[in-house]
Residue frames relative to the residue before (quaternion, step in Angstrom):
aa qw qx qy qz dx dy dz
A 1.0000 0.0000 0.0000 0.0000 0.00 0.00 0.00
Y 0.4720 -0.6419 0.5086 0.3265 3.67 -1.00 0.49
D 0.1708 -0.7920 0.5754 0.1112 3.79 -0.47 1.11
D 0.1659 -0.8112 0.5602 0.0257 3.38 -0.62 1.25
V 0.4918 -0.5960 0.5389 0.3354 3.60 -1.32 0.47
R 0.5239 -0.6489 0.4777 0.2760 3.58 -1.20 0.91
D 0.6923 0.4757 -0.3257 0.4340 3.65 0.80 -0.63
L 0.0298 -0.8422 0.5383 0.0131 3.54 -0.38 1.28
K 0.2709 0.7880 -0.5019 0.2319 3.56 1.25 0.73
R 0.7356 0.2002 -0.1619 0.6266 3.49 1.37 -0.43
P 0.1331 -0.8690 0.4765 -0.0013 3.44 0.08 1.41
C 0.4821 0.6906 -0.4210 0.3369 3.54 1.13 -0.06
I 0.7986 0.0994 -0.0059 0.5936 3.59 0.94 -1.01
L 0.0114 0.7934 -0.6073 0.0390 3.65 -0.68 0.98
S 0.4492 -0.6668 0.5227 0.2836 3.65 -1.06 0.65
C 0.0654 0.7756 -0.6229 0.0785 3.54 -0.90 0.77
M 0.2838 -0.7086 0.6160 0.1946 3.56 -1.40 0.11
T 0.4513 -0.6777 0.5159 0.2662 3.46 -1.11 0.71
P 0.5214 -0.6678 0.4518 0.2794 3.65 -1.03 0.71
S 0.4597 0.6748 -0.4623 0.3459 3.69 1.04 0.60
L 0.7059 -0.4745 0.3441 0.3976 3.53 -1.38 0.30
T 0.6654 0.5617 -0.2538 0.4210 3.55 1.16 -0.88
R 0.2102 -0.8269 0.4892 0.1807 3.47 1.36 -0.74
K 0.1585 0.8069 -0.5446 0.1653 3.60 0.95 0.92
K 0.3826 -0.7353 0.4901 0.2696 3.38 -0.93 0.63
R 0.0971 -0.7736 0.6260 0.0128 3.50 -0.99 0.91
T 0.4557 -0.6356 0.5754 0.2393 3.54 -1.58 0.23
L 0.1911 -0.7316 0.6457 0.1068 3.49 -0.82 1.29
V 0.2030 -0.7578 0.6162 0.0696 3.44 -1.01 1.02
V 0.1720 -0.7544 0.6304 0.0629 3.71 -0.89 0.98
P 0.4090 -0.7162 0.4831 0.2940 3.80 -0.48 0.81
L 0.3538 -0.7237 0.5562 0.2044 3.43 -1.00 0.98
I 0.7497 0.2937 -0.1473 0.5744 3.66 1.12 -0.61
V 0.3827 -0.6796 0.5755 0.2461 3.49 -1.05 0.86
T 0.1040 -0.8266 0.5531 0.0048 3.51 -0.48 1.16
K 0.6746 -0.4580 0.3308 0.4751 3.61 -1.11 -0.13
D 0.6063 0.5193 -0.3421 0.4956 3.56 1.18 -0.67
V 0.6174 0.5029 -0.3651 0.4822 3.74 0.85 -0.68
A 0.7419 0.4115 -0.2702 0.4553 3.53 0.69 -0.92
Y 0.5258 0.5887 -0.3815 0.4811 3.70 1.19 -0.17
L 0.7127 0.4294 -0.2620 0.4889 3.53 0.85 -1.18
C 0.6021 0.5519 -0.3815 0.4327 3.61 1.11 -0.48
G 0.6221 0.5462 -0.3195 0.4611 3.41 1.16 -0.67
V 0.6517 0.5069 -0.2934 0.4819 3.48 1.02 -0.81
L 0.7138 0.4359 -0.3000 0.4588 3.57 0.90 -0.62
A 0.5455 0.5306 -0.3810 0.5251 3.56 1.39 -0.26
G 0.6800 0.4825 -0.3277 0.4443 3.69 0.95 -0.55
D 0.8462 0.2122 0.0205 0.4883 3.46 0.66 -1.46
G 0.6945 0.5365 -0.2670 0.3982 3.61 1.24 -0.50
N 0.1684 -0.7367 0.6480 0.0948 3.40 -1.43 0.36
I 0.1433 -0.7793 0.6032 0.0914 3.71 -1.01 0.57
H 0.0215 -0.8349 0.5499 -0.0136 3.44 -0.72 1.07
I 0.1044 -0.7946 0.5955 0.0548 3.65 -0.92 0.72
R 0.0751 0.7498 -0.6555 0.0488 3.53 -0.82 0.96
E 0.3682 -0.8104 0.4448 0.0996 3.30 -0.28 1.60
H 0.6788 0.5256 -0.2636 0.4399 3.43 1.12 -0.98
K 0.7252 0.3445 -0.2399 0.5458 3.51 1.31 -0.22
H 0.4426 -0.7040 0.4460 0.3311 3.59 1.23 0.15
D 0.4733 0.6971 -0.3965 0.3644 3.51 1.07 0.63
H 0.0325 0.7824 -0.6165 0.0819 3.61 -0.67 1.18
A 0.0670 0.8855 -0.4471 0.1074 3.51 0.30 1.28
V 0.1963 -0.7325 0.6410 0.1185 3.64 -1.17 0.64
K 0.0627 -0.7650 0.6384 -0.0582 3.53 -0.90 1.04
C 0.1186 0.7745 -0.6115 0.1104 3.55 -0.85 1.05
V 0.0916 0.8125 -0.5612 0.1283 3.58 -0.38 1.36
G 0.1415 -0.7691 0.6143 0.1057 3.47 -1.48 0.33
N 0.6729 -0.4415 0.3739 0.4610 3.45 -1.25 -0.28
P 0.4363 -0.7378 0.4733 0.2032 3.54 -0.78 1.37
R 0.5806 0.6107 -0.3927 0.3685 3.73 1.08 -0.29
D 0.8377 0.1235 0.0111 0.5318 3.58 1.07 -0.92
E 0.6767 0.4657 -0.2931 0.4891 3.66 1.26 0.09
Q 0.4271 0.7190 -0.4980 0.2293 3.59 0.97 0.16
E 0.5898 0.5529 -0.3202 0.4939 3.57 1.06 -0.87
F 0.7149 0.4878 -0.3316 0.3754 3.57 0.74 -0.87
Y 0.6613 0.4646 -0.2783 0.5190 3.52 1.15 -0.79
N 0.6057 0.5723 -0.3535 0.4251 3.64 0.96 -0.68
L 0.8136 0.3095 -0.1010 0.4817 3.52 0.95 -1.19
V 0.7676 0.4121 -0.1854 0.4546 3.44 0.87 -0.89
V 0.7651 0.3816 -0.2193 0.4700 3.48 0.55 -1.19
R 0.5935 0.5410 -0.3517 0.4811 3.72 1.04 -0.69
S 0.6517 0.5521 -0.2900 0.4317 3.56 0.91 -1.01
L 0.6634 0.5109 -0.2873 0.4652 3.54 0.90 -1.15
F 0.6862 0.4799 -0.3076 0.4519 3.62 0.69 -0.93
H 0.6869 0.4876 -0.3087 0.4417 3.58 0.97 -0.67
Q 0.6857 0.4651 -0.2745 0.4880 3.47 1.19 -0.80
L 0.7600 0.3868 -0.2489 0.4591 3.61 0.95 -0.50
F 0.8087 0.1687 -0.1201 0.5506 3.57 1.08 -0.40
N 0.4540 -0.7339 0.4205 0.2799 3.65 1.26 0.39
I 0.5597 0.5365 -0.4567 0.4364 3.65 0.91 0.76
D 0.2994 -0.7642 0.5580 0.1221 3.42 -1.19 1.04
L 0.0962 -0.8261 0.5540 -0.0387 3.36 -0.43 1.38
I 0.2106 -0.7730 0.5863 0.1197 3.60 -1.01 0.74
P 0.4240 -0.7356 0.5022 0.1640 3.48 -0.50 1.33
H 0.1067 0.8166 -0.5558 0.1138 3.76 -0.80 0.80
Y 0.6164 -0.5269 0.4298 0.3971 3.58 -1.29 0.41
M 0.0245 -0.7700 0.6372 -0.0201 3.47 -1.16 0.81
D 0.7961 0.2973 -0.2484 0.4648 3.67 -1.39 0.00
K 0.7328 -0.4373 0.2758 0.4425 3.59 0.72 0.90
N 0.6361 -0.5779 0.2828 0.4258 3.46 1.25 0.85
T 0.5148 0.6167 -0.4363 0.4055 3.59 1.21 0.49
T 0.7704 0.1716 -0.2099 0.5770 3.65 1.18 0.10
Y 0.2400 -0.7611 0.5930 0.1071 3.55 -1.35 0.32
G 0.3744 0.7218 -0.5097 0.2813 3.63 -0.66 0.83
I 0.5897 -0.5988 0.4403 0.3160 3.31 -1.38 -0.87
R 0.0111 0.7976 -0.6026 -0.0252 3.69 -0.86 0.29
F 0.1630 0.7763 -0.5939 0.1342 3.55 -1.07 0.89
S 0.3838 -0.7469 0.5035 0.2035 3.51 -1.19 0.48
S 0.2569 0.7525 -0.5811 0.1736 3.70 -0.66 0.72
K 0.3859 -0.7303 0.5268 0.2008 3.63 -0.63 1.22
S 0.6817 0.5005 -0.3141 0.4315 3.67 0.85 -0.77
I 0.6224 0.4844 -0.3362 0.5147 3.71 1.14 -0.75
V 0.7081 0.4625 -0.3305 0.4189 3.62 0.67 -0.85
T 0.5930 0.5568 -0.3515 0.4635 3.52 1.18 -0.65
Y 0.6316 0.5494 -0.2941 0.4612 3.55 1.02 -1.04
L 0.7367 0.4434 -0.2366 0.4525 3.54 0.83 -1.10
T 0.7245 0.3816 -0.2815 0.5002 3.73 0.96 -0.55
T 0.7075 0.4343 -0.3258 0.4525 3.67 1.01 -0.19
V 0.7414 0.3905 -0.2013 0.5073 3.56 0.71 -1.23
L 0.7974 0.3269 -0.1365 0.4885 3.52 0.88 -0.93
E 0.3226 -0.8309 0.4011 0.2115 3.46 1.49 0.04
L 0.2509 0.7652 -0.5415 0.2415 3.56 1.07 0.81
P 0.4508 -0.6983 0.4706 0.2962 3.64 -0.90 0.75
V 0.3744 -0.6743 0.6015 0.2082 3.48 -1.37 0.62
G 0.8030 0.2591 -0.2054 0.4959 3.67 -0.99 0.78
K 0.7908 -0.1459 0.1654 0.5709 3.58 -0.92 -0.84
K 0.2879 -0.8428 0.4379 0.1226 3.57 -0.23 1.17
Y 0.6713 0.6160 -0.2900 0.2928 3.43 0.95 -1.05
D 0.6003 0.5388 -0.3553 0.4723 3.58 1.26 -0.25
H 0.7744 0.3187 -0.1400 0.5283 3.58 1.22 -0.46
L 0.4536 0.7190 -0.4379 0.2924 3.62 1.12 -0.21
K 0.1842 0.7833 -0.5717 0.1604 3.51 -1.02 0.92
I 0.5848 -0.5379 0.4445 0.4136 3.60 -1.09 0.16
P 0.4302 -0.7192 0.4565 0.2988 3.70 -0.45 0.88
S 0.5034 -0.6864 0.3925 0.3486 3.59 -0.80 0.92
V 0.6064 0.5611 -0.3869 0.4097 3.60 1.06 -0.51
I 0.6417 0.4745 -0.2921 0.5270 3.58 1.29 -0.60
K 0.7009 0.5456 -0.2975 0.3502 3.64 0.71 -0.91
K 0.5944 0.5609 -0.3376 0.4670 3.52 1.27 -0.69
D 0.7493 0.3485 -0.1924 0.5293 3.72 0.98 -0.46
K 0.3783 -0.7887 0.4381 0.2073 3.62 -0.44 1.18
H 0.5924 0.5485 -0.3639 0.4645 3.61 1.28 -0.43
L 0.6571 0.4891 -0.2837 0.4984 3.50 1.06 -0.90
T 0.6463 0.4890 -0.3428 0.4751 3.66 0.94 -0.59
R 0.6130 0.4917 -0.3828 0.4857 3.57 0.96 -0.54
A 0.6914 0.4874 -0.3431 0.4082 3.63 0.74 -0.81
F 0.5868 0.5967 -0.3171 0.4462 3.55 1.29 -0.76
I 0.6626 0.4963 -0.2826 0.4846 3.51 1.00 -1.09
S 0.6393 0.5546 -0.3228 0.4238 3.53 0.92 -0.82
G 0.6508 0.4555 -0.3275 0.5116 3.52 1.02 -0.80
L 0.6475 0.4841 -0.3713 0.4567 3.67 0.83 -0.59
F 0.6865 0.4733 -0.3366 0.4375 3.55 0.79 -0.74
D 0.6050 0.5282 -0.3803 0.4587 3.70 1.10 -0.48
T 0.7916 0.3133 -0.2584 0.4565 3.68 0.95 -0.28
D 0.8072 0.3201 -0.1326 0.4778 3.56 0.93 -0.70
F 0.6891 0.4454 -0.2299 0.5235 3.60 1.44 -0.10
C 0.0866 -0.7835 0.6143 0.0362 3.61 -1.09 0.37
I 0.3664 -0.7184 0.5333 0.2554 3.55 -1.26 0.37
S 0.0788 -0.7805 0.6201 0.0101 3.61 -0.96 0.94
I 0.3568 -0.7301 0.5498 0.1933 3.38 -1.32 0.33
G 0.2067 -0.8346 0.5038 0.0827 3.54 -0.38 1.17
K 0.8025 -0.2850 0.1898 0.4885 3.52 -1.21 -0.42
R 0.8024 0.1873 -0.1873 0.5348 3.61 -1.07 0.79
F 0.5285 -0.6567 0.3907 0.3697 3.57 1.29 0.61
Y 0.3038 0.7636 -0.5052 0.2634 3.45 0.99 0.92
P 0.3170 -0.7799 0.4780 0.2506 3.77 -0.36 0.94
R 0.0134 -0.7901 0.6124 0.0255 3.58 -1.13 0.70
I 0.2616 -0.7212 0.6092 0.2009 3.55 -1.19 0.62
R 0.1119 -0.8234 0.5539 -0.0525 3.45 -0.84 1.23
G 0.0315 0.8180 -0.5716 0.0570 3.48 -0.85 0.86
V 0.2224 -0.7911 0.5578 0.1164 3.53 -1.21 0.61
S 0.0703 0.7777 -0.6233 0.0419 3.54 -1.16 0.45
K 0.4356 -0.6614 0.5160 0.3265 3.73 -1.11 0.53
S 0.6444 0.5080 -0.3286 0.4676 3.62 1.08 -0.34
L 0.2653 -0.7354 0.6050 0.1508 3.71 -0.47 1.17
P 0.6654 0.4719 -0.4064 0.4116 3.88 0.58 -0.77
F 0.6519 0.5318 -0.3438 0.4171 3.53 1.04 -0.90
L 0.6250 0.5225 -0.3208 0.4832 3.68 1.02 -0.83
Q 0.6186 0.5665 -0.3117 0.4463 3.58 0.98 -0.73
E 0.6748 0.5079 -0.2550 0.4709 3.39 1.05 -0.92
V 0.6482 0.4909 -0.2976 0.5003 3.51 1.08 -0.81
A 0.6477 0.4957 -0.3361 0.4709 3.62 0.94 -0.75
Y 0.6232 0.5387 -0.3906 0.4109 3.58 0.92 -0.70
C 0.6556 0.5318 -0.2844 0.4543 3.51 1.10 -1.00
L 0.6894 0.4906 -0.2933 0.4450 3.56 1.02 -0.71
Q 0.5750 0.5959 -0.3405 0.4454 3.36 1.28 -0.44
H 0.6597 0.5268 -0.2550 0.4715 3.38 1.16 -0.79
E 0.6684 0.4674 -0.2585 0.5176 3.54 1.40 -0.39
G 0.6298 -0.5704 0.3097 0.4267 3.54 1.41 0.37
F 0.5305 0.5909 -0.4394 0.4200 3.77 1.07 0.16
R 0.2938 -0.7402 0.5873 0.1446 3.40 -1.49 0.36
P 0.0331 -0.8432 0.5325 -0.0658 3.43 0.43 1.42
Y 0.0072 0.7662 -0.6383 -0.0737 3.63 -1.26 0.56
L 0.4246 -0.7475 0.4826 0.1672 3.51 -1.29 0.57
F 0.0638 0.7730 -0.6300 0.0385 3.71 -0.85 0.60
R 0.3465 -0.7124 0.5888 0.1602 3.39 -1.44 0.52
R 0.0424 0.7837 -0.6180 0.0466 3.43 -1.11 0.85
S 0.2173 -0.7732 0.5873 0.1003 3.64 -1.30 0.45
Y 0.0422 0.8004 -0.5954 0.0550 3.45 -1.13 0.81
F 0.5371 -0.6397 0.4663 0.2911 3.47 -1.27 0.27
D 0.1231 -0.8156 0.5578 0.0926 3.66 -0.41 1.09
E 0.3870 -0.7575 0.4780 0.2191 3.49 -0.45 1.24
R 0.6160 0.5893 -0.3466 0.3913 3.64 1.09 -0.86
V 0.8242 0.1841 -0.1490 0.5144 3.60 0.99 -0.54
N 0.4362 -0.7604 0.3942 0.2758 3.37 1.54 0.40
K 0.5897 0.5539 -0.3684 0.4579 3.57 0.96 0.73
I 0.4280 -0.6289 0.5330 0.3704 3.69 -1.18 0.16
V 0.1352 -0.8183 0.5557 0.0570 3.58 -0.63 0.96
V 0.2353 -0.7613 0.5894 0.1331 3.62 -0.87 0.99
K 0.1281 -0.8081 0.5733 -0.0425 3.40 -0.79 1.09
N 0.2609 -0.7688 0.5463 0.2059 3.74 -0.96 0.79
């Protein structure tokens, strides 16, 4: 786990340790400015990520995983690079959840604090509280970057009738999709919402998505 200092009054540089056997000291960097790269990563976490806090175990964890069949390159090249560029941590994507997912997981109180306070990402079951962060939503360029990150995780391109291309995405949160649709309308798109259900073998349940 990455061990962080408790004083966040100077959030630009925070002491941490690498999860290696040598325990070499490293410097954990937290962005002072919300850039398009930060907004894009926030969109990725909104799509594929989860944040968990277990105070009794002093565990503040970030997990972000996708489909191992077609998203390994995305995690190896894009997600890993963004975390290194923005936070100066070197993560190695790998298989998880009995080889049904592929991505990254790490523990860092400082990064979790940054993601949940500055970027307003939810802790635990995210879908009841998922939204476009206010610091991102007030800037159209940041909003575009956020939606781009969301699209790269939870959306896909399909070909409809008469070979008309469509971008389709799913989420368990209807209010979140409505918020995204509203932003897309302002960009000149014509989004529409519908609801479907299917059986998810990974959780052995019927899942309803909007």
